[in-house]
C-alpha positions in Angstrom: 13.4 12.8 -15.6 16.0 10.3 -14.3 15.0 7.1 -12.5 16.8 6.5 -9.2 16.9 2.8 -8.4 17.4 1.0 -5.1 18.0 -2.5 -6.4 15.7 -5.3 -5.3 17.2 -8.6 -6.3 15.6 -12.0 -6.8 17.8 -13.2 -4.0 16.1 -10.6 -1.7 12.7 -11.9 -2.7 13.8 -15.5 -2.4 15.1 -15.0 1.2 11.8 -13.2 2.2 9.7 -16.1 0.7 11.9 -18.8 2.3 11.6 -17.1 5.7 7.9 -16.7 5.4 7.1 -20.2 4.2 9.3 -21.9 6.9 7.8 -19.9 9.8 5.3 -21.6 12.2 2.5 -19.6 10.7 3.4 -19.4 7.0 3.2 -16.0 5.4 4.1 -14.2 2.2 4.9 -10.4 2.1 1.9 -8.6 0.6 4.1 -6.5 -1.7 4.5 -9.7 -3.8 0.8 -9.2 -4.9 1.8 -6.5 -7.3 3.4 -8.0 -10.4 1.8 -6.9 -13.7 -1.1 -9.4 -13.4 -1.6 -8.6 -9.7 -1.7 -4.9 -10.4 -4.3 -5.5 -13.1 -6.5 -7.5 -10.8 -6.2 -5.0 -8.0 -7.3 -2.3 -10.4 -10.4 -4.4 -11.0 -11.0 -4.8 -7.3 -11.1 -1.1 -6.8 -14.1 -0.9 -9.1 -16.1 -3.7 -7.5 -19.4 -2.8 -5.8 -18.3 -4.5 -2.6 -14.9 -2.7 -2.4 -15.9 0.6 -0.8 -12.4 1.8 0.0 -11.2 3.4 -3.2 -14.4 5.2 -4.3 -15.0 6.5 -0.7 -11.4 7.8 -0.5 -11.8 9.5 -3.9 -15.1 11.0 -2.9 -13.6 12.4 0.3 -10.7 13.9 -1.7 -13.0 15.5 -4.3 -15.1 17.1 -1.6 -12.1 18.5 0.3 -9.2 18.9 -2.1 -9.0 22.7 -1.8 -8.5 22.4 2.0 -6.0 19.5 1.7 -3.9 21.4 -0.9 -3.9 24.6 1.1 -2.7 22.8 4.2 0.3 21.5 2.3 1.0 24.9 1.0 3.5 26.5 -1.5 7.0 25.2 -1.9 6.0 21.6 -1.2 8.1 18.7 -2.4 5.5 15.9 -2.6 6.6 12.3 -2.1 4.2 9.5 -2.8 4.8 6.1 -1.4 3.4 3.3 -3.6 2.8 5.6 -6.6 0.2 5.1 -9.3 -1.6 7.0 -12.1 -4.9 7.3 -10.2 -7.1 10.2 -9.8 -6.0 10.7 -6.2 -2.5 11.9 -6.8 -3.6 13.9 -9.9 -6.0 15.8 -7.7 -3.2 16.9 -5.4 -0.8 17.7 -8.3 -3.5 19.9 -9.9 -4.3 21.8 -6.7 -1.2 22.3 -4.6 -0.1 25.9 -5.1 3.5 26.4 -6.2 4.4 22.7 -6.1 8.2 22.4 -6.0 8.3 18.8 -7.4 7.0 15.3 -7.2 8.8 12.2 -6.0 6.9 9.0 -6.8 8.3 5.8 -5.1 7.3 2.4 -6.2 8.8 -1.1 -6.1 8.1 -1.7 -9.8 10.5 0.3 -12.0 8.6 -0.5 -15.2 5.2 0.5 -13.8 6.8 3.6 -12.2 8.3 4.9 -15.5 5.0 4.2 -17.4 3.1 6.2 -14.9 5.6 9.1 -14.9 5.6 9.3 -18.7 1.8 9.5 -18.8 1.8 12.1 -16.0 4.4 14.2 -17.8 2.1 14.6 -20.8 -0.6 16.1 -18.6 1.8 18.1 -16.4 4.7 19.1 -18.7 6.0 21.8 -16.3 6.1 19.5 -13.3 9.5 18.3 -12.1 9.3 14.5 -11.4 12.0 12.6 -9.6 11.0 8.8 -9.7 12.5 6.4 -7.2 12.3 2.6 -7.8 12.6 1.2 -4.3 10.8 -0.9 -1.6 9.4 2.0 0.5 8.9 -0.3 3.5 12.6 -0.1 3.9 15.0 2.9 4.1 15.8 4.5 0.8 17.5 7.7 -0.3 15.8 10.6 -2.0 17.3 11.7 -5.3 19.4 14.8 -5.4 17.0 17.7 -5.9 18.7 21.0 -6.8 15.6 23.1 -7.0 14.9 24.8 -3.6 11.8 23.8 -1.7 10.2 24.9 1.6 9.2 21.5 3.1 8.4 17.9 2.3 5.1 16.2 2.4 4.4 12.5 2.1 1.2 11.1 0.4 0.3 7.6 1.5 -3.2 6.7 0.2 -5.4 3.7 0.1 -5.3 2.5 3.7 -2.0 0.7 3.0 -0.9 1.6 6.5 -3.4 -1.2 7.5 -1.1 -3.8 6.0 1.4 -3.3 8.8 0.8 -4.6 12.3 0.4 -1.8 14.8 4.0 -2.2 15.9 5.3 -2.2 12.4 3.0 0.8 11.5 4.5 2.8 14.4 8.1 2.1 13.2 7.0 3.0 9.6 5.4 6.2 10.7 8.7 7.1 12.4 10.5 6.6 9.2 8.0 8.8 7.3 8.4 11.5 9.9 12.2 11.4 9.4 11.6 11.5 5.6 9.3 14.5 6.0 11.7 16.4 8.2 11.1 19.8 9.9 7.7 21.4 9.1 6.8 18.2 7.1 3.4 16.8 6.6 1.6 13.6 5.8 -1.7 12.9 4.0 -2.7 9.4 4.7 -5.7 7.1 4.0 -6.9 5.2 7.1 -9.7 2.6 6.9 -12.1 2.7 9.9 -13.7 0.0 12.0 -17.3 -0.7 10.9 -19.7 -3.6 10.8 -18.2 -7.0 10.1 -20.5 -7.8 7.1 -19.3 -4.7 5.2 -15.7 -5.5 5.8 -15.9 -9.2 4.9 -17.8 -8.5 1.7 -15.1 -6.1 0.5 -12.6 -9.0 0.6 -14.9 -11.7 -0.6 -16.5 -10.3 -3.7 -19.1 -12.3 -5.5 -17.2 -12.2 -8.8 -14.1 -13.8 -7.2 -11.7 -11.1 -8.3 -10.1 -10.9 -4.8 -9.7 -14.6 -4.8 -7.9 -14.5 -8.1 -5.7 -11.6 -6.8 -4.8 -13.7 -3.7 -4.0 -16.8 -5.8 -1.9 -14.9 -8.2 0.8 -14.6 -5.6 1.4 -18.3 -5.9 1.5 -18.1 -9.7 4.1 -15.3 -9.4 6.3 -17.5 -7.2 6.0 -20.4 -9.7 7.1 -18.0 -12.5 9.9 -16.1 -10.7 11.2 -18.6 -8.1 10.4 -21.9 -9.9 8.3 -23.1 -7.1 5.7 -25.8 -8.0 2.5 -24.6 -6.2 -0.5 -26.4 -7.6 -3.1 -23.6 -7.5 -5.9 -26.2 -7.6 -4.8 -27.4 -4.2 -5.3 -24.0 -2.5 -8.3 -21.7 -1.9 -8.8 -18.1 -0.9 -10.1 -17.3 2.6 -10.6 -13.8 4.1 -12.3 -12.9 7.4 -12.5 -10.1 10.0 -10.6 -10.9 13.2 -12.7 -9.0 15.7 -10.1 -9.3 18.5 -7.3 -7.8 16.4 -9.5 -5.4 14.4 -8.1 -6.6 11.1 -9.1 -8.4 7.9 -6.9 -11.5 7.4 -6.4 -12.9 4.0 -5.1 -16.4 3.7 -4.5 -19.2 1.2 -5.7 -22.5 2.6 -4.2 -25.8 1.6 -6.9 -28.2 0.6 -4.9 -31.3 1.4 -1.6 -32.6 2.7 1.1 -31.7 0.2 4.7 -30.6 -0.3 5.9 -27.6 -2.3 9.5 -27.3 -3.6 11.4 -24.0 -3.1 14.8 -24.4 -4.6 15.4 -27.8 -3.0 13.6 -27.0 0.2 10.4 -29.0 0.7 7.7 -26.9 2.2 5.2 -29.2 4.0 1.5 -28.4 4.3 -1.1 -30.0 6.4 -4.7 -30.1 5.2 -6.3 -26.8 6.3 -3.0 -25.1 7.0 -2.8 -21.5 5.7 -0.4 -19.0 4.3 -1.2 -15.5 5.5 -0.9 -13.1 2.6 -2.3 -9.9 4.0 -3.4 -8.2 7.2 -5.6 -5.1 6.8 -6.0 -3.4 10.2 -8.9 -1.1 10.8 -8.8 1.8 13.2 -10.9 4.3 15.1 -9.9 7.9 14.8 -8.7 7.9 18.4 -6.6 4.6 18.0 -4.8 5.9 14.9 -4.0 9.2 16.5 -2.5 7.3 19.4 -0.5 5.2 17.1 1.0 8.2 15.3 1.4 10.4 18.4 5.1 9.8 19.0 5.9 11.4 15.6 2.9 13.4 14.4 0.0 15.6 15.5 -3.3 14.9 13.7 -4.2 18.4 12.3 -7.3 17.5 10.2 -9.5 14.5 9.5 -11.9 14.2 6.6 -14.5 11.3 6.5 -17.5 10.3 4.4 -21.0 10.7 5.8 -21.1 7.1 6.9 -17.6 7.2 8.4 -16.4 4.2 6.5 -13.0 5.7 5.7 -10.8 8.7 6.6 -8.2 10.8 4.9 -6.0 12.5 7.5 -3.5 15.4 7.6 -0.7 15.0 10.1 2.2 17.3 10.9 5.6 16.3 12.2 6.1 17.1 15.8 
């Protein structure tokens, strides 16, 4: 098992942060949530009562895994974007007949290797080809000498919602190119539902999501030597009914300046940094979004239609 790395430098991160914090509406890329502490906090979020997404997606997969796996079929090279060691990918690996190999892609090389080593213990005969890369950008697959029939991408967890619809459409186009001829995509898509349920999922009573959101500033202090005073910011998340998205922000409690390598970032009282969008879709609106590149072949939902797992085929 050889790790293929598409280098992500501190300079790359710095330039993205500088661009975001000097924009009229300040923002930070949500991928910065997932350092070691952020990943630990997100794992706690997935187990919260209010956070319906993970348990609902797993329930859908448990109930329909045989059909999902048979649609992918034999000779599949399975590519997971934003890999992890969760039950979701293990379900697919256990059930896809004649799986040709597994290509997990994750921005954190250390986390990726740990997950792959654990996975290899449970699946000693599985060929794993890890790629450390930012999957939101173009990356090259490793050289795979073993023949395979087709590629399938797995993109769980409603992460597609973190892109604006325009960005999501471009991203789906890149996935279709990655899949190639006869390729497929299994994707998690969160559905529009009552506002109360959505907002509770991002404002849990234990405050874990708030810690997760604030941790992004702590990471910048540690890695880019910024001087954010975390006591001067607060977590704020709400459902924007016009855009059909959850918005997660960090709100400045007062007028203040933050230093970013000699650049003074000025904040007004009440000014926000957008840290995440999470778009919600109807089944029809998501099918329309993907229609330039994919046909929706199968949709599985829970009984309350909170969440969907969908199988798409490249056109």
